[in-house]
C-alpha positions in Angstrom: -64.8 15.2 -16.6 -61.2 15.2 -17.8 -60.0 15.2 -14.2 -62.3 12.3 -13.3 -61.1 10.3 -16.3 -57.5 10.7 -15.1 -58.4 8.8 -12.0 -60.1 5.9 -13.8 -57.2 3.5 -13.6 -56.4 4.3 -10.0 -60.0 3.9 -8.9 -60.7 0.7 -10.7 -57.3 -0.9 -10.0 -57.5 -0.1 -6.3 -61.1 -1.1 -5.8 -60.9 -4.3 -7.8 -57.2 -5.2 -7.0 -56.6 -5.6 -10.8 -53.2 -6.1 -12.4 -51.1 -3.3 -13.7 -48.3 -3.4 -16.3 -45.3 -5.6 -16.5 -42.5 -5.7 -19.1 -43.1 -8.0 -22.1 -40.6 -10.6 -23.2 -40.8 -13.0 -26.1 -38.4 -15.9 -25.7 -38.1 -18.9 -23.5 -35.4 -18.3 -20.9 -32.8 -21.0 -20.7 -32.7 -23.3 -17.7 -31.0 -22.1 -14.6 -27.7 -23.9 -14.4 -28.4 -24.5 -10.7 -31.3 -26.7 -11.7 -30.2 -29.9 -13.3 -31.8 -30.7 -16.6 -31.1 -33.2 -19.4 -32.3 -33.9 -22.9 -33.8 -37.2 -21.8 -34.9 -36.7 -18.3 -35.6 -39.9 -16.3 -39.2 -40.5 -15.4 -39.8 -39.0 -12.0 -42.9 -37.9 -10.1 -43.6 -34.1 -10.1 -42.8 -33.9 -6.4 -39.4 -35.4 -7.1 -38.4 -32.6 -9.5 -35.0 -31.0 -9.0 -36.7 -27.6 -8.8 -37.8 -28.4 -5.3 -34.2 -28.2 -4.1 -33.5 -24.7 -5.3 -33.1 -21.6 -3.1 -34.6 -18.2 -3.5 -32.1 -15.4 -4.0 -33.9 -12.3 -2.8 -33.0 -8.7 -3.8 -34.7 -5.4 -3.1 -37.2 -4.1 -5.6 -38.6 -0.8 -4.2 -40.5 -1.5 -1.0 -40.5 -5.2 -1.5 -38.1 -8.1 -2.1 -38.0 -10.0 -5.4 -36.7 -13.3 -6.6 -36.9 -15.6 -9.6 -37.4 -19.3 -9.3 -37.3 -22.1 -12.0 -40.1 -24.4 -12.8 -40.4 -27.1 -15.5 -41.8 -26.0 -18.8 -43.8 -29.2 -18.9 -44.7 -30.9 -15.6 -45.0 -34.3 -17.4 -41.2 -33.9 -17.7 -40.4 -32.6 -14.2 -36.6 -32.5 -14.7 -36.8 -31.1 -18.2 -36.2 -27.6 -19.4 -37.3 -24.8 -17.1 -38.8 -21.3 -17.3 -38.7 -18.3 -14.9 -41.3 -17.8 -12.2 -41.1 -14.3 -10.7 -42.1 -13.7 -7.1 -42.0 -10.9 -4.6 -42.4 -10.6 -0.9 -43.7 -8.1 1.7 -42.2 -9.4 5.0 -44.3 -10.0 8.0 -44.3 -6.9 10.2 -44.0 -8.8 13.5 -41.4 -11.5 13.5 -42.7 -12.9 16.8 -46.2 -13.3 15.4 -45.1 -14.7 12.0 -47.1 -17.8 10.9 -45.4 -18.3 7.5 -46.0 -17.2 3.9 -49.3 -16.2 2.3 -49.4 -16.6 -1.5 -51.9 -14.2 -3.2 -53.3 -14.2 -6.8 -55.4 -11.5 -8.4 -57.2 -13.7 -10.9 -57.6 -13.2 -14.6 -56.3 -15.7 -15.7 -53.4 -13.5 -16.6 -53.3 -11.0 -13.7 -50.0 -10.1 -12.2 -49.5 -11.2 -8.7 -46.3 -9.0 -8.5 -48.5 -6.0 -9.1 -51.1 -7.2 -6.6 -48.7 -7.3 -3.7 -48.3 -3.5 -3.1 -52.0 -2.9 -3.5 -52.9 -5.8 -1.2 -50.7 -4.6 1.6 -52.4 -1.3 1.6 -55.8 -2.9 2.1 -55.2 -6.0 4.2 -55.8 -6.2 7.9 -52.9 -5.3 10.2 -53.0 -8.6 12.0 -52.7 -10.4 8.7 -49.7 -8.4 7.7 -48.1 -9.0 11.0 -48.5 -12.7 10.7 -47.5 -13.5 7.1 -44.9 -12.8 4.5 -47.2 -11.8 1.6 -46.0 -13.5 -1.5 -47.0 -12.3 -5.0 -46.1 -14.2 -8.1 -46.7 -13.9 -11.8 -48.0 -17.3 -12.8 -46.3 -19.2 -15.6 -46.7 -17.3 -18.9 -47.7 -14.0 -17.2 -45.8 -10.7 -17.1 -42.3 -10.9 -15.5 -42.3 -14.7 -15.5 -41.3 -16.3 -18.8 -44.3 -14.8 -20.8 -46.6 -16.0 -23.5 -46.0 -13.8 -26.5 -48.5 -13.6 -29.5 -47.2 -10.8 -31.6 -47.1 -7.0 -31.6 -50.1 -4.6 -31.0 -51.2 -4.9 -34.6 -51.4 -8.7 -34.3 -53.3 -8.5 -31.0 -55.7 -5.9 -32.3 -56.4 -7.9 -35.4 -57.5 -10.9 -33.4 -59.3 -9.4 -30.4 -60.9 -6.1 -31.6 -62.9 -6.7 -34.8 -66.7 -7.1 -34.5 -67.4 -10.5 -36.1 -70.5 -11.4 -38.1 -71.2 -15.1 -37.5 -74.4 -15.7 -39.5 -73.1 -18.4 -41.9 -70.9 -21.5 -41.7 -68.4 -19.8 -43.9 -68.1 -16.9 -41.4 -67.8 -19.3 -38.5 -65.1 -21.4 -40.3 -63.2 -18.2 -41.0 -63.3 -17.2 -37.3 -62.1 -20.6 -36.3 -59.2 -20.4 -38.8 -58.3 -17.0 -37.3 -57.9 -18.7 -33.9 -55.8 -21.5 -35.4 -53.6 -18.9 -37.1 -53.3 -16.8 -33.9 -52.4 -19.9 -31.8 -49.7 -20.8 -34.4 -48.2 -17.3 -34.0 -48.2 -17.7 -30.2 -46.5 -21.0 -30.6 -43.8 -19.6 -32.9 -43.1 -16.7 -30.5 -43.5 -18.5 -27.2 -42.3 -22.1 -27.8 -43.6 -25.1 -25.9 -44.6 -23.0 -22.9 -47.8 -22.0 -24.8 -48.9 -25.7 -24.4 -48.2 -25.7 -20.7 -49.7 -22.6 -19.1 -52.8 -24.5 -17.8 -54.1 -24.1 -14.3 -52.9 -27.5 -13.1 -49.3 -26.6 -14.1 -49.6 -23.3 -12.3 -50.8 -25.0 -9.2 -47.8 -27.3 -9.3 -45.6 -24.2 -9.5 -47.3 -22.9 -6.3 -46.2 -26.1 -4.6 -42.6 -25.3 -5.6 -43.0 -21.8 -4.2 -44.3 -23.3 -0.9 -41.3 -25.7 -0.6 -38.7 -23.1 -1.5 -40.1 -20.7 1.1 -39.8 -23.5 3.7 -43.5 -23.9 4.5 -45.0 -27.3 5.2 -48.4 -26.1 4.1 -49.6 -23.6 1.5 -51.5 -20.6 3.0 -53.3 -18.9 0.1 -55.7 -16.1 -0.8 -57.0 -16.0 -4.4 -59.4 -13.7 -6.1 -61.7 -14.6 -9.0 -59.8 -17.0 -11.3 -57.3 -17.3 -8.4 -60.1 -19.3 -6.6 -59.9 -21.9 -9.5 -56.1 -21.9 -9.0 -56.5 -22.5 -5.2 -59.2 -25.2 -5.6 -57.0 -26.9 -8.2 -54.1 -26.9 -5.7 -56.4 -28.4 -3.1 -57.3 -31.2 -5.5 -53.7 -32.0 -6.4 -52.2 -31.5 -2.9 -55.0 -31.8 -0.3 -52.6 -32.8 2.5 -50.5 -29.6 1.9 -53.4 -27.1 2.1 -53.0 -24.7 5.0 -55.3 -21.7 5.6 -56.9 -21.0 2.2 -59.4 -18.2 1.2 -61.1 -18.2 -2.2 -62.8 -14.8 -2.8 -65.1 -14.2 -5.8 -65.3 -18.0 -6.4 -65.3 -19.6 -9.9 -67.1 -22.9 -10.3 -64.9 -24.2 -13.1 -66.7 -27.5 -13.2 -69.7 -25.8 -15.0 -70.2 -26.4 -18.8 -69.4 -23.5 -21.0 -73.0 -22.6 -21.9 -74.1 -22.5 -18.2 -71.1 -20.5 -17.1 -71.6 -17.9 -19.9 -75.3 -17.6 -19.2 -74.6 -17.1 -15.5 -72.0 -14.4 -16.2 -74.2 -12.7 -18.8 -77.0 -12.6 -16.2 -74.6 -11.2 -13.6 -73.6 -8.3 -15.8 -77.2 -7.6 -16.7 -78.0 -7.5 -13.0 -75.1 -5.1 -12.3 -76.3 -2.9 -15.2 -79.8 -2.8 -13.7 -78.3 -1.7 -10.4 -76.3 1.0 -12.1 -79.4 2.3 -13.9 -81.2 2.5 -10.6 -78.4 4.4 -9.1 -78.0 6.7 -12.1 -81.7 7.6 -12.2 -81.3 8.8 -8.6 -78.5 11.2 -9.6 -79.4 14.8 -10.6 -77.5 14.7 -13.9 -78.2 11.2 -15.1 -78.3 11.3 -18.9 -80.6 8.3 -19.2 -84.4 8.2 -19.7 -86.3 8.2 -16.5 -87.9 4.8 -17.4 -85.5 2.0 -16.4 -86.3 -0.2 -19.3 -86.0 2.7 -21.8 -82.7 3.5 -20.2 -81.5 -0.1 -20.6 -82.5 0.0 -24.3 -80.5 3.3 -24.7 -77.4 1.5 -23.5 -78.0 -1.5 -25.7 -78.6 0.8 -28.7 -75.3 2.6 -28.0 -73.4 -0.7 -28.0 -75.2 -1.9 -31.2 -74.5 1.5 -32.9 -70.9 1.1 -32.0 -70.9 -2.4 -33.6 -72.8 -1.4 -36.8 -71.5 2.2 -37.4 -68.8 3.0 -34.8 -68.2 6.1 -32.7 -65.4 8.6 -33.0 -63.0 9.2 -30.1 -60.2 11.8 -29.7 -57.5 11.7 -32.2 -59.6 10.1 -34.9 -59.8 6.7 -33.1 -62.9 4.5 -33.5 -64.9 2.7 -30.8 -66.5 -0.4 -32.3 -68.9 -2.8 -30.5 -66.2 -4.8 -28.8 -64.4 -1.8 -27.4 -67.7 -0.2 -26.3 -68.8 -3.3 -24.4 -65.4 -3.6 -22.8 -65.7 0.0 -21.7 -69.1 -0.6 -20.2 -68.5 -3.8 -18.4 -65.2 -2.7 -16.8 -67.1 -0.1 -14.8 -69.5 -2.8 -13.5 -66.8 -4.6 -11.5 -67.1 -2.0 -8.7 -69.8 0.6 -7.9 -67.1 3.2 -7.3 -66.6 3.1 -11.1 -70.2 3.8 -11.9 -69.5 7.5 -12.2 -67.3 6.8 -15.2 -70.1 4.8 -16.9 -72.4 7.7 -16.3 -69.9 10.2 -17.8 -69.3 8.0 -20.8 -73.0 7.7 -21.5 -73.4 11.4 -21.1 -70.7 12.0 -23.7 -72.3 9.6 -26.2 -75.9 10.8 -25.8 -75.1 14.5 -25.7 -72.0 14.9 -27.9 -72.2 11.8 -30.1 -68.5 10.9 -29.4 -67.0 8.1 -27.2 -63.6 9.2 -26.0 -64.4 8.1 -22.4 -65.5 4.6 -23.6 -62.3 4.5 -25.8 -60.2 5.0 -22.7 -62.3 2.6 -20.5 -62.2 -0.1 -23.2 -58.4 0.2 -23.5 -58.1 0.1 -19.7 -60.0 -3.2 -19.7 -57.5 -4.5 -22.3 -54.5 -3.1 -20.3 -53.6 -1.0 -23.3 -52.2 2.5 -23.6 -55.0 4.6 -25.2 -52.4 7.1 -26.4 -49.9 5.0 -28.4 -51.9 1.8 -28.7 -49.3 -0.4 -27.0 -50.3 -3.2 -24.7 -49.0 -2.7 -21.2 -49.0 -6.4 -20.3 -49.7 -9.7 -21.9 -52.9 -10.3 -19.8 -55.2 -10.2 -22.8 -53.7 -13.1 -24.8 -52.5 -15.1 -21.8 -56.1 -15.1 -20.7 -56.9 -17.0 -23.9 -54.0 -19.3 -23.6 -54.7 -20.4 -20.1 -58.5 -20.5 -20.4 -58.5 -22.5 -23.6 -56.0 -25.1 -22.3 -58.4 -25.5 -19.3 -61.5 -25.7 -21.5 -60.6 -29.1 -22.9 -62.0 -30.4 -26.1 -64.4 -28.0 -27.7 -67.1 -29.1 -30.2 -66.9 -27.3 -33.5 -69.3 -24.5 -33.7 -72.1 -24.7 -36.3 -74.8 -22.2 -37.3 -77.3 -24.2 -35.4 -75.2 -24.6 -32.2 -74.3 -20.9 -32.2 -78.0 -19.9 -32.6 -78.9 -22.1 -29.6 -76.1 -20.5 -27.6 -77.2 -17.0 -28.6 -80.8 -17.7 -27.5 -79.5 -18.8 -24.1 -77.3 -15.8 -23.4 -79.7 -13.3 -24.9 -82.4 -14.5 -22.5 -80.0 -14.2 -19.7 -78.9 -10.7 -20.8 -81.0 -8.7 -23.2 -78.3 -6.0 -23.2 -75.1 -8.0 -23.6 -76.3 -11.4 -24.8 -75.5 -10.6 -28.5 -71.9 -9.8 -27.5 -71.4 -13.0 -25.5 -72.4 -14.9 -28.8 -70.2 -12.8 -31.1 -67.1 -15.0 -30.9 -66.3 -18.7 -30.9 -64.5 -18.9 -27.6 -61.9 -21.7 -27.7 -63.1 -23.3 -30.9 -59.9 -23.7 -32.9 -57.4 -23.6 -30.1 -55.2 -26.6 -30.8 -54.0 -27.7 -27.3 -55.6 -28.9 -24.1 -54.3 -29.4 -20.6 -52.4 -32.6 -20.1 -53.5 -32.9 -16.5 -56.9 -31.2 -16.1 -58.8 -31.0 -12.8 -62.4 -31.7 -13.5 -63.7 -32.6 -10.1 -62.8 -31.8 -6.5 -63.2 -35.2 -4.9 -59.6 -35.5 -3.6 -59.9 -32.0 -2.1 -62.3 -33.5 0.5 -59.2 -34.3 2.5 -57.9 -30.7 2.6 -57.9 -28.4 5.7 -60.9 -26.0 6.0 -61.2 -23.6 3.1 -63.1 -20.2 3.3 -65.1 -19.5 0.2 -66.4 -15.9 -0.3 -69.2 -14.8 -2.6 -70.7 -11.3 -3.2 -74.5 -11.1 -3.7 -74.2 -8.8 -6.7 -70.9 -9.9 -8.2 -71.3 -9.7 -12.0 -68.2 -11.6 -13.0 -68.4 -14.5 -10.6 -72.0 -14.8 -9.5 -72.9 -15.8 -5.9 -74.3 -19.1 -7.2 -70.7 -20.1 -8.2 -69.4 -19.5 -4.7 -72.3 -21.5 -3.3 -71.7 -24.4 -5.7 -67.9 -24.4 -5.3 -68.4 -24.4 -1.5 -70.7 -27.4 -1.8 -68.0 -29.3 -3.8 -65.3 -28.5 -1.3 -66.3 -30.6 1.6 -64.1 -28.9 4.1 -65.2 -25.3 3.2 -67.3 -22.7 4.8 -69.2 -20.0 2.8 -69.0 -16.3 3.6 -71.4 -14.0 1.8 -71.0 -10.2 1.4 -74.2 -8.3 0.7 -72.6 -5.9 -1.8 -72.0 -4.8 -5.3 -69.1 -5.6 -7.6 -66.4 -8.2 -7.9 -64.8 -9.9 -4.9 -65.0 -8.8 -1.3 -61.8 -8.8 0.8 -60.1 -5.4 0.6 -63.1 -3.6 -0.9 -66.1 -4.4 1.3 -66.5 -3.9 5.1 -64.9 -4.6 8.4 -67.1 -7.7 8.9 -65.4 -9.3 5.9 -62.0 -8.2 7.1 -62.6 -9.6 10.6 -63.9 -12.9 9.2 -61.0 -13.4 6.8 -58.3 -12.3 9.2 -59.9 -14.3 12.0 -59.4 -17.4 9.9 -56.0 -16.7 8.4 -54.4 -15.4 11.6 -56.3 -17.1 14.4 -57.6 -20.2 12.6 -61.2 -19.4 13.6 -63.5 -20.3 10.6 -66.7 -18.3 10.4 -69.9 -20.4 10.4 -70.9 -21.4 6.9 -73.5 -19.1 5.4 -72.5 -16.1 7.5 -73.4 -12.8 5.8 -71.6 -9.5 6.1 
């Protein structure tokens, strides 16, 4: 069991193409002297920003090349102060076949594209790697780009880890005030960037990358939230869309309640599939009746919330950390063995060391010293809440209605989906939100991919996003887990590479 645990990070990261660690910084980086700025910048359109005239200065970083670009802190002031945007490059392996650059994004929001690049090039098709310079980037606010900072590990733990009781208006108001206070701390440590890490701003940054790299069109492959980023780019710059693939599609036009219910239903379905698999294993620790087995898992999570489990070194696993530890294994069926091992430990030993490690892996946190390895946890909040727009204040009645919806969608996890207030209390909103995809009708063909049993981005989201993108085709992988390209089968590889390399779009509705 210990040897298997040692491989958790490698298995999940490789199979899901998740982000790894990047160094944390806490201050706005001064503007690059090569990019003109002024205290009172003249009114210019975003595409006329001086950052479009910069050059990338590449240097070796291991097996890749790295560079740092400058982008405006606030795209409503395109020639105002700038921040760093870190990018890296895996050069096309066949100069004679090179088509241009392919930007990639791992999702999140908050995932590191710099960390995605080396994993991507080990799983992508050979024809794709021959044809494109693969370009990873840490979006604004993330990782090695000028980062969002919200305090030390103690500050982060105090906001994200406690199990909240939200039965009274006083408790709800206290939770809202905690968000207000946390946002204020982020603003103090990050500066005005915290108000400008929305998806539209990140999409405008991608257009700067495109221009600096010398490409007339943006070729792009985005996973999960990266599909929202790509679709937003298509809405803002339809005429500049090249060959675009959106894998594990997010329908970001859905209202919060519908999206939460869809995702809760997705994780419940993935748990059902895990239970079916586990009961076919010789050493499955669960009861032989699937519904009793499901109740066992729910009871473990609720016991963690109400009483807590002990882990190695005297650490405690509460309800939040327990659910994090469970759901992270549902992103890929290759990780089900770790969920089985964690359940076996709890049911037979009464301890939860495996779930402690899994939960910390979900948070990108060192389970030994408690340090966060990246800022992905809090930048997820900063980006998502800017994009969420205005949020109605939560009341006892509205929370009860929401709880009923998500508990119907997920008997096991519904209570957890309703145990926090989301973005209620976050003080800022995107200045340039994309709420529809009408302009994207003019974009070049886009390939949208959905997986039949994807818990995090249900297939229905890929179907609805494809319907909204008039130029798109939908590719469906009959499989388990989150996203498809790089972790599915040759059929998917051939379809994606056939489009990105040869320009041959698979027929919409094709299944692999």
